[in-house]
C-alpha positions in Angstrom: 0.0 0.0 0.0 1.3 3.4 -0.9 0.4 6.9 0.3 0.0 9.6 -2.4 -1.3 13.0 -1.3 -3.0 11.3 1.7 -4.8 8.8 -0.6 -3.9 5.2 -0.2 -3.3 3.5 -3.5 -3.3 -0.3 -3.7 -1.5 -2.0 -6.6 -4.2 -4.0 -8.4 -3.8 -7.8 -8.7 -4.4 -9.8 -11.9 -8.0 -10.9 -12.5 -8.5 -14.6 -11.8 -11.4 -16.9 -11.0 -14.7 -15.2 -11.2 -12.9 -11.9 -11.9 -11.9 -13.3 -15.2 -15.5 -12.5 -16.3 -15.0 -8.8 -15.9 -14.8 -8.2 -19.7 -18.2 -9.9 -20.1 -19.9 -7.0 -18.3 -19.0 -4.7 -21.1 -19.3 -7.3 -23.9 -22.9 -8.1 -23.3 -24.5 -4.7 -24.0 -21.8 -4.1 -26.7 -23.0 -7.3 -28.4 -26.6 -6.1 -28.2 -25.6 -2.8 -29.8 -23.8 -4.6 -32.6 -26.7 -7.0 -33.3 -29.4 -4.4 -33.1 -27.6 -1.7 -35.1 -25.2 -3.5 -37.5 -26.7 -6.9 -38.0 -30.4 -6.0 -37.9 -30.5 -4.1 -41.3 -29.7 -7.4 -43.0 -32.4 -9.4 -41.1 -34.7 -6.6 -40.2 -38.0 -8.4 -40.2 -36.9 -11.1 -37.7 -34.8 -9.0 -35.4 -37.4 -6.2 -35.2 -39.8 -8.7 -33.7 -37.6 -9.7 -30.8 -34.8 -7.1 -30.8 -36.2 -5.1 -27.9 -36.2 -8.3 -25.8 -32.6 -9.0 -26.6 -31.7 -5.3 -25.8 -33.4 -5.6 -22.4 -31.9 -9.0 -21.5 -28.3 -8.3 -22.1 -27.9 -5.5 -19.5 -29.7 -7.8 -17.0 -26.9 -10.3 -17.8 -24.3 -7.7 -17.1 -26.0 -6.9 -13.8 -25.9 -10.5 -12.7 -22.2 -10.7 -13.5 -21.6 -7.4 -11.6 -23.5 -8.7 -8.6 -21.4 -11.9 -8.6 -18.2 -10.0 -8.7 -19.4 -7.6 -6.0 -19.9 -10.4 -3.6 -16.5 -11.8 -4.6 -14.9 -8.5 -3.9 -16.6 -8.3 -0.4 -14.9 -11.6 0.4 -11.4 -10.0 0.0 -9.5 -8.0 2.6 -9.7 -4.2 2.1 -6.2 -3.9 0.9 -6.8 -6.6 -1.8 -9.9 -5.1 -3.4 -8.3 -3.9 -6.6 -8.3 -6.2 -9.6 -6.9 -5.5 -13.0 -7.6 -7.3 -16.3 -5.4 -6.8 -19.3 -7.4 -7.5 -22.5 -4.9 -6.4 -25.2 -2.4 -3.7 -26.1 -4.6 -1.0 -27.5 -1.8 0.9 -29.3 1.9 1.8 -28.9 3.5 4.9 -30.2 6.9 6.2 -29.2 7.1 6.2 -25.5 3.4 5.7 -25.0 2.0 2.2 -24.6 -1.7 1.9 -23.7 -3.4 -1.3 -22.9 -7.1 -2.0 -23.0 -7.1 -2.6 -19.3 -10.0 -3.0 -16.9 -9.8 -1.9 -13.3 -12.2 -3.4 -10.8 -12.2 -1.8 -7.3 -14.8 -0.6 -4.8 -15.5 2.6 -6.8 -16.1 0.8 -10.1 -17.9 -2.0 -8.4 -20.6 0.4 -7.1 -20.9 2.1 -10.5 -21.3 -1.2 -12.2 -24.2 -2.1 -10.0 -25.8 1.2 -10.5 -25.4 1.4 -14.3 -26.4 -2.2 -15.0 -29.1 -2.4 -12.3 -30.9 0.8 -12.9 -30.1 0.6 -16.6 -31.8 -2.8 -16.8 -34.9 -1.5 -15.1 -35.0 1.4 -17.6 -34.6 -1.1 -20.5 -37.5 -3.2 -19.1 -39.7 -0.1 -18.7 -38.9 0.9 -22.3 -40.5 -2.3 -23.6 -43.8 -0.8 -22.6 -43.1 2.8 -23.2 -41.8 2.4 -26.7 -44.2 -0.4 -27.7 -45.8 1.4 -30.6 -42.6 3.2 -31.9 -41.7 1.8 -35.3 -38.0 2.2 -34.6 -38.1 0.5 -31.2 -35.3 -2.0 -32.2 -33.0 0.9 -33.1 -33.9 2.6 -29.8 -32.8 -0.4 -27.8 -29.6 -0.6 -29.8 -28.8 3.0 -28.8 -29.6 2.2 -25.2 -27.2 -0.8 -25.3 -24.5 1.3 -26.9 -25.0 3.9 -24.2 -24.6 1.4 -21.4 -21.6 -0.3 -23.0 -19.8 3.1 -23.3 -20.6 4.0 -19.7 -19.2 0.7 -18.5 -16.0 1.3 -20.5 -15.8 4.7 -18.8 -16.0 3.4 -15.3 -14.0 0.2 -15.8 -11.0 1.5 -17.6 -7.7 1.3 -15.9 -6.3 4.4 -17.5 -7.4 7.9 -18.5 -7.3 7.1 -22.2 -9.7 4.2 -21.9 -11.9 6.4 -19.8 -11.8 9.0 -22.6 -13.0 6.3 -25.1 -16.0 5.6 -22.9 -16.5 9.3 -22.3 -16.8 9.9 -26.1 -18.9 6.8 -26.6 -21.4 8.2 -24.0 -21.4 11.5 -25.9 -22.2 9.8 -29.2 -24.9 7.6 -27.7 -26.5 10.6 -25.9 -26.6 12.5 -29.2 -28.4 9.6 -30.9 -30.9 9.1 -28.0 -31.7 12.8 -27.3 -32.4 13.3 -31.0 -34.1 9.9 -31.5 -37.3 11.6 -32.6 -35.4 13.7 -35.1 -38.6 14.4 -37.0 -39.1 17.0 -34.3 -36.9 20.1 -35.0 -36.7 20.7 -31.2 -35.3 17.2 -30.7 -32.7 17.5 -33.4 -31.6 20.9 -32.1 -31.4 19.6 -28.5 -29.2 16.7 -29.7 -26.8 19.1 -31.5 -26.7 21.4 -28.5 -25.8 18.6 -26.1 -23.2 17.3 -28.5 -21.5 20.7 -29.0 -21.6 21.8 -25.3 -20.1 18.5 -24.3 -17.3 18.9 -26.8 -16.2 22.0 -24.9 -15.7 19.8 -21.8 -14.1 17.1 -23.9 -11.4 19.5 -24.9 -10.6 19.9 -21.2 -10.3 16.1 -20.8 -8.2 15.6 -23.9 -5.8 18.5 -22.9 -5.6 17.0 -19.4 -4.7 13.6 -20.7 -2.1 15.2 -23.0 -0.6 17.0 -20.0 -0.6 13.8 -18.0 1.5 12.0 -20.7 3.8 15.0 -21.1 4.3 15.2 -17.3 4.2 11.6 -16.1 4.8 9.6 -19.4 1.7 7.5 -18.8 -2.1 7.7 -18.5 -2.4 4.8 -16.1 -4.4 5.5 -12.8 -2.1 3.5 -10.5 1.1 4.8 -12.0 0.1 8.5 -11.9 -1.2 8.1 -8.3 2.3 7.0 -7.3 4.3 9.8 -9.1 1.8 12.7 -9.0 3.5 14.3 -5.9 6.6 14.8 -8.0 4.8 17.3 -10.4 4.8 21.0 -9.8 1.9 22.8 -8.0 1.2 24.8 -11.2 1.0 21.6 -13.3 -1.3 19.9 -10.8 -3.6 22.9 -10.6 -3.9 23.2 -14.4 -4.5 19.5 -14.6 -7.2 19.7 -11.9 -8.9 22.6 -13.7 -8.9 20.8 -17.0 -10.5 17.8 -15.4 -13.1 20.1 -13.8 -13.9 21.6 -17.2 -14.5 18.1 -18.5 -16.7 17.2 -15.5 -18.7 20.4 -16.0 -19.6 19.3 -19.5 -20.8 15.8 -18.8 -22.4 16.6 -15.4 -24.1 19.8 -16.6 -22.4 22.1 -14.1 -22.2 25.9 -14.5 -21.1 27.2 -17.0 -21.7 24.1 -19.3 -25.2 23.4 -17.9 -27.3 24.7 -20.8 -27.8 21.4 -22.6 -29.4 19.4 -19.8 -32.9 20.9 -19.9 -33.1 20.7 -23.7 -32.2 17.0 -23.5 -35.7 16.4 -22.3 -36.7 16.3 -26.0 -35.6 12.6 -26.0 -38.0 9.8 -25.0 -38.5 9.7 -21.2 -36.4 6.5 -20.6 -33.5 8.4 -22.1 -34.0 11.2 -19.5 -34.0 8.6 -16.8 -30.8 6.9 -18.1 -28.9 10.1 -18.7 -30.0 12.0 -15.6 -30.0 9.2 -13.0 -27.5 6.4 -13.6 -25.1 7.3 -16.3 -24.0 10.3 -18.2 -24.4 13.2 -15.7 -22.7 11.1 -13.0 -19.6 10.7 -15.2 -18.1 14.0 -14.1 -18.5 13.1 -10.4 -16.8 9.8 -11.2 -13.9 11.6 -12.9 -13.3 13.9 -10.0 -13.4 11.1 -7.4 -11.3 8.7 -9.5 -8.7 11.5 -9.9 -8.6 12.2 -6.2 -4.8 11.8 -6.2 -4.6 14.9 -8.5 -7.0 17.0 -6.6 -5.6 16.2 -3.1 -2.3 17.8 -4.4 -4.1 20.8 -6.1 -6.0 22.6 -3.4 -6.9 25.6 -5.7 -8.5 23.2 -8.1 -10.4 21.6 -5.2 -11.7 25.0 -4.2 -12.8 25.6 -7.8 -14.8 22.4 -7.7 -16.5 23.6 -4.5 -17.4 27.0 -6.0 -18.8 25.5 -9.2 -20.8 22.9 -7.3 -22.3 25.4 -4.9 -23.3 27.8 -7.7 -24.8 24.9 -9.6 -26.8 23.3 -6.8 -28.6 26.6 -6.3 -28.8 27.4 -10.0 -30.6 24.1 -10.8 -32.9 24.4 -7.8 -34.0 27.9 -8.7 -34.7 26.8 -12.3 -36.8 23.9 -11.0 -39.1 26.2 -9.1 -40.5 27.8 -12.3 -40.8 25.0 -14.8 -44.3 23.8 -15.7 -42.9 20.9 -17.9 -42.7 18.0 -15.5 -39.5 16.6 -17.2 -37.7 20.0 -17.2 -38.6 20.5 -13.5 -36.9 17.2 -12.8 -34.0 18.1 -15.1 -33.4 21.3 -13.0 -33.5 19.1 -10.0 -30.8 16.8 -11.5 -28.5 19.7 -12.1 -28.9 20.7 -8.5 -28.4 17.2 -7.1 -25.3 16.7 -9.2 -24.1 19.9 -7.7 -24.4 18.3 -4.2 -22.3 15.4 -5.4 -19.7 17.7 -6.9 -19.6 19.6 -3.7 -18.9 16.4 -1.8 -16.1 15.5 -4.2 -14.6 19.0 -3.9 -14.4 18.7 -0.1 -11.7 16.1 -0.5 -11.1 12.9 1.5 -13.9 13.9 4.0 -16.5 14.1 1.2 -15.6 11.6 -1.6 -17.5 8.7 -0.1 -20.6 10.9 0.6 -20.5 12.2 -3.0 -20.7 8.6 -4.3 -23.3 7.7 -1.7 -25.6 10.6 -2.9 -24.8 9.6 -6.5 -26.2 6.1 -5.8 -29.3 7.2 -3.9 -30.0 9.8 -6.5 -29.8 7.1 -9.1 -32.6 5.3 -7.3 -35.0 8.1 -6.6 -34.4 10.2 -9.7 -34.8 7.2 -12.1 -37.9 6.4 -10.1 -39.3 9.9 -10.7 -38.3 10.3 -14.3 -39.9 7.0 -15.2 -42.9 8.0 -13.0 -43.1 11.2 -15.1 -43.1 9.0 -18.2 -45.9 7.0 -16.7 -47.9 10.2 -16.1 -47.3 11.2 -19.7 -48.4 7.8 -20.9 -51.7 8.3 -19.1 -52.1 11.9 -20.2 -51.6 11.5 -23.9 -47.9 12.6 -23.8 -48.8 16.0 -22.2 -45.9 17.3 -20.2 -47.5 20.5 -18.9 -48.3 20.1 -15.1 -50.8 22.9 -15.4 -53.0 20.3 -17.3 -52.6 17.7 -14.6 -54.1 17.6 -11.1 -55.9 14.9 -9.0 -54.0 12.0 -10.6 -53.4 10.1 -7.3 -56.6 8.1 -7.7 -56.4 7.7 -11.5 -52.8 6.4 -11.3 -52.3 4.9 -7.8 -49.2 2.9 -8.4 -47.5 5.8 -10.2 -48.5 8.1 -7.4 -47.3 5.9 -4.6 -43.9 5.1 -6.2 -43.4 8.7 -7.2 -44.1 9.8 -3.7 -41.3 7.6 -2.4 -38.9 9.3 -4.8 -40.3 12.7 -3.7 -39.8 11.9 0.0 -36.2 10.7 -0.7 -35.1 13.8 -2.7 -36.4 16.3 -0.2 -34.6 14.4 2.6 -37.5 13.2 4.6 -36.1 11.4 7.7 -35.4 7.7 7.0 -35.5 7.9 3.2 -32.3 7.5 1.2 -31.8 11.1 0.3 -32.0 12.1 4.0 -28.9 10.1 4.8 -26.7 11.0 1.8 -27.5 14.7 1.3 -27.3 15.5 5.0 -23.8 14.0 5.2 -22.7 16.3 2.4 -24.2 19.4 4.1 -22.7 18.3 7.4 -19.2 17.9 5.8 -19.6 21.3 4.0 -20.5 23.0 7.3 -17.3 21.6 8.9 -15.3 23.0 6.0 -17.0 26.4 5.5 -20.0 28.0 7.2 -20.9 29.9 4.0 -20.8 26.8 1.7 -22.7 24.7 4.3 -25.5 27.3 4.7 -25.8 27.7 0.9 -26.1 23.9 0.6 -28.8 24.0 3.3 -30.6 26.7 1.4 -30.5 24.5 -1.7 -32.2 21.8 0.4 -35.0 24.2 1.3 -35.5 25.2 -2.3 -35.6 21.5 -3.2 -38.5 21.0 -0.7 -40.3 23.9 -2.5 -40.0 22.8 -6.1 -40.6 19.1 -5.5 -43.7 19.8 -3.4 -44.9 22.2 -6.1 -44.5 19.4 -8.7 -46.3 16.8 -6.5 -49.2 19.2 -5.8 -49.6 20.3 -9.4 -49.5 16.7 -10.7 -51.2 14.4 -8.1 -53.2 16.8 -6.0 -55.2 20.1 -6.5 -58.1 20.2 -8.9 -58.5 18.4 -12.2 -57.2 20.5 -15.1 -57.2 17.7 -17.8 -57.5 18.5 -21.4 -60.8 17.6 -23.0 -60.9 14.0 -24.1 -58.0 12.9 -21.9 -58.7 9.9 -19.7 -55.8 9.2 -17.3 -55.1 5.5 -16.6 -52.4 3.4 -15.0 -49.5 2.2 -17.0 -49.0 -1.6 -17.8 -47.1 -3.8 -15.4 -44.0 -3.8 -17.6 -43.7 -0.1 -16.7 -45.0 -0.1 -13.1 -42.8 -3.1 -11.8 -39.6 -1.1 -12.4 -41.2 1.8 -10.6 -42.0 -0.4 -7.6 -38.4 -1.7 -7.5 -36.9 1.8 -7.7 -39.4 3.1 -5.1 -38.2 0.4 -2.7 -34.6 1.4 -3.4 -35.5 5.1 -2.8 -36.7 4.1 0.7 -34.0 1.6 1.6 -31.0 3.0 -0.2 -29.8 4.8 3.0 -29.0 1.5 4.6 -25.7 1.6 2.7 -24.5 4.1 5.3 -25.2 1.8 8.2 -22.1 1.8 10.4 -20.4 4.0 7.8 -20.2 1.0 5.6 -19.8 2.9 2.3 -17.0 5.1 3.8 -15.0 2.0 4.8 -15.8 0.2 1.6 -14.5 3.0 -0.6 -11.4 3.7 1.6 -9.0 1.8 -0.6 -9.9 4.3 -3.4 -10.8 7.5 -1.7 -8.8 7.2 1.5 -10.0 8.0 5.0 -9.8 11.2 7.0 -10.3 12.0 10.7 -13.8 13.1 11.2 -13.9 16.8 11.5 -16.8 18.0 13.7 -19.0 20.7 12.2 -19.5 23.9 14.2 -22.7 22.4 15.6 -23.4 18.8 16.4 -24.6 16.4 13.6 -28.0 16.1 15.2 -28.3 19.8 15.2 -27.4 20.0 11.5 -30.0 17.4 10.8 -32.6 19.3 12.7 -31.7 22.5 10.9 -32.0 20.8 7.5 -35.3 19.3 8.3 -36.7 22.7 9.4 -35.4 24.4 6.3 -37.0 21.7 4.1 -40.2 21.9 6.0 -40.3 25.7 5.3 -39.9 25.0 1.6 -42.7 22.4 1.7 -45.0 24.7 3.6 -44.3 27.6 1.2 -45.2 25.4 -1.8 -48.4 24.3 -0.1 -49.3 28.0 0.6 -48.5 29.2 -2.9 -49.8 26.2 -4.9 -51.8 23.8 -2.7 -54.2 26.4 -1.3 -54.7 28.2 -4.5 -56.2 27.4 -7.9 -53.6 26.5 -10.4 -54.2 28.4 -13.7 -54.2 26.2 -16.9 -51.9 28.7 -18.6 -48.8 30.3 -17.1 -49.4 33.9 -16.0 -47.4 36.6 -17.8 -47.4 39.3 -15.0 -44.7 37.7 -12.9 -41.6 38.9 -11.1 -38.2 39.2 -12.7 -37.0 36.3 -10.6 -39.7 34.1 -12.1 -39.0 35.2 -15.6 -35.3 34.5 -15.1 -36.0 31.1 -13.7 -38.3 30.3 -16.6 -35.5 31.4 -19.0 -33.0 29.0 -17.2 -31.4 32.0 -15.5 -30.6 33.3 -18.9 -27.9 30.6 -19.4 -28.5 30.5 -23.2 -28.4 34.3 -23.4 -25.1 34.4 -21.4 -23.6 31.8 -23.7 -24.8 33.7 -26.7 -23.3 37.0 -25.5 -20.0 35.5 -24.1 -19.3 32.7 -26.6 -21.5 32.6 -29.7 -21.5 36.2 -30.8 -17.8 36.9 -30.0 -17.0 33.6 -31.7 -19.1 34.5 -34.7 -17.4 38.0 -34.9 -14.0 36.3 -34.7 -14.8 33.9 -37.5 -16.2 36.8 -39.6 -13.0 38.8 -39.0 -10.8 35.8 -40.0 -12.9 35.3 -43.1 -12.4 38.9 -44.0 -8.7 38.7 -43.4 -8.6 35.6 -45.5 -10.4 37.2 -48.4 -8.6 40.6 -48.3 -5.2 39.4 -47.2 -4.5 35.8 -48.2 -6.9 35.6 -51.2 -5.8 39.2 -52.2 -2.1 38.3 -52.2 -2.7 35.1 -54.1 -5.2 36.4 -56.6 -3.3 39.7 -57.3 0.0 37.9 -57.4 -1.4 35.6 -60.1 -2.7 38.6 -62.0 0.8 40.2 -61.9 2.4 37.1 -63.2 -0.2 36.9 -65.9 0.5 40.5 -67.0 4.3 39.8 -67.1 3.5 36.7 -69.2 1.5 38.7 -71.6 4.4 41.1 -72.2 6.9 38.3 -72.6 4.6 36.4 -74.9 4.8 39.2 -77.4 8.5 38.6 -77.8 7.7 35.0 -78.8 5.4 35.6 -81.7 7.0 33.1 -84.2 8.0 35.6 -86.9 11.6 35.4 -88.1 11.8 39.1 -88.8 11.0 39.8 -85.1 13.8 37.4 -83.9 16.3 39.0 -86.4 15.4 42.5 -85.2 15.9 41.3 -81.6 19.2 39.8 -82.5 20.3 43.0 -84.2 19.2 45.0 -81.2 21.1 42.8 -78.9 24.3 42.9 -81.0 24.1 46.7 -81.1 23.8 46.9 -77.3 26.9 44.7 -77.0 28.9 46.9 -79.4 27.9 50.1 -77.5 28.8 48.5 -74.2 32.3 47.6 -75.5 32.9 51.1 -76.9 31.9 52.6 -73.5 34.4 50.4 -71.7 37.3 51.3 -74.1 36.6 55.0 -73.9 36.6 54.8 -70.2 
């Protein structure tokens, strides 16, 4: 065992026994993507009939293998819980040799269970949700591709392999968000997500290049051993580049603008992207790179600042959205902010960041799929102003959604209560200001989630004419029931600080720093703040008639929240317009300068050619005259020399 920046790093052992099946976890969904996307066009009729079943079955197989390996890992001593599997040499160029290596440790083990477990439930749910879509087989192929890419991301033993999965997730998200490309809004949302994420990807690619230039490798284990030898400036730059990458994938300020537009994709896509996979990739990157951030305190501070701003930014946006999916998307932005905050707090917060990531995967997937169930019963209407009184018409959806609601607001005993409170408690111990802002975010969460519950399941009926709400089929409600149970029981992972001890070989351990007030006092304060948010929502929404159209005479704060706090306008002013002006300037320089020199130069040469061409006209008399003139000039020159 080695100590690097306070983080213990254990050299991985070679995969043997059951761990030899590690590659199969990735291979199964990758096989599904290959069959459904590459093979199916040659046997479309047959595969279209059962392709969705194959697409749903393979992630379940990955989950079963992940579960087997998880119990195998638990049977090992803590210092022996890192396993490496070398599949092949990916490429070798100069001094860089990169293997396609898989790393299985406590961090990747938890991610595998989340991705394959929640991902499998989303696949099963999609069988019912996409039943009448003529391109259902292709949809499941994209889902399998997404899961396979995310598994590569979290299983890779080096940053370059992580980057491969990172880009694979970006491609799959583009395909899924724009799956209904016949809608202009869906096509635009897919392009927006792809472009904004490319900004973050530049950060990751530059960071990996800097790692190779500094350390001569991209391997996690090797870099963790030698990182302390790099300069503070290099480590800070590297940390900031990784943060930029995380901001893109995890929709953190200032790269958050794509997340709400991503709701244009089918609802299972929203659950997959916002709960178990893509948006958690940035948190994974920060925690996995803890050996960099522990040596770069300025970069850690930047993570805390970005996270604190984002958790409030997303929460405020969620307060003003009438689209049920966009309200949940704002919530996702905020909750990822809490995870990033935990990761930015260092050794004391890494485990709690991952804990909240897991519980969020349960309750947010539950609520997104619940929103899809509501839409299924409301003829795909997403406007909560057209809902109301759905608790009796859709009892299973209501009860399961309610479990997710209680979890996200941090109701005592539910999963979000345990994970979010720990992050707030750790933040208070580090900084009064950050802790209080995180607590304020919890109160706002109580407001916007209660508003969503009231507008959807309570208050008066505001249904469109001809709409008859009904419960979804069992293939959709069974996953909801499972996720609801996890939303309630997910907090058991903290029993006896189990998750802290389990992740210690990866994230390290730190002496518990007591907050300025006792933990029980922090819990009481958070509960009171959340209760104020809930009561405010009840007073403003529950006790009043909800208009079927959004009022226009609203405050500036409401208008700003509806406009996503002008995130698009800011990007347009700061990036798009200056970028367009720069491009136009370069085009003008190219036309006037470069093209002018080239074109005018060619005209000059052409003119000279025309003059010279007259001396080569083919007439003997002209050549004789030229010869006589030349001879005369020679004679005159000789005379001038003799006279001199």
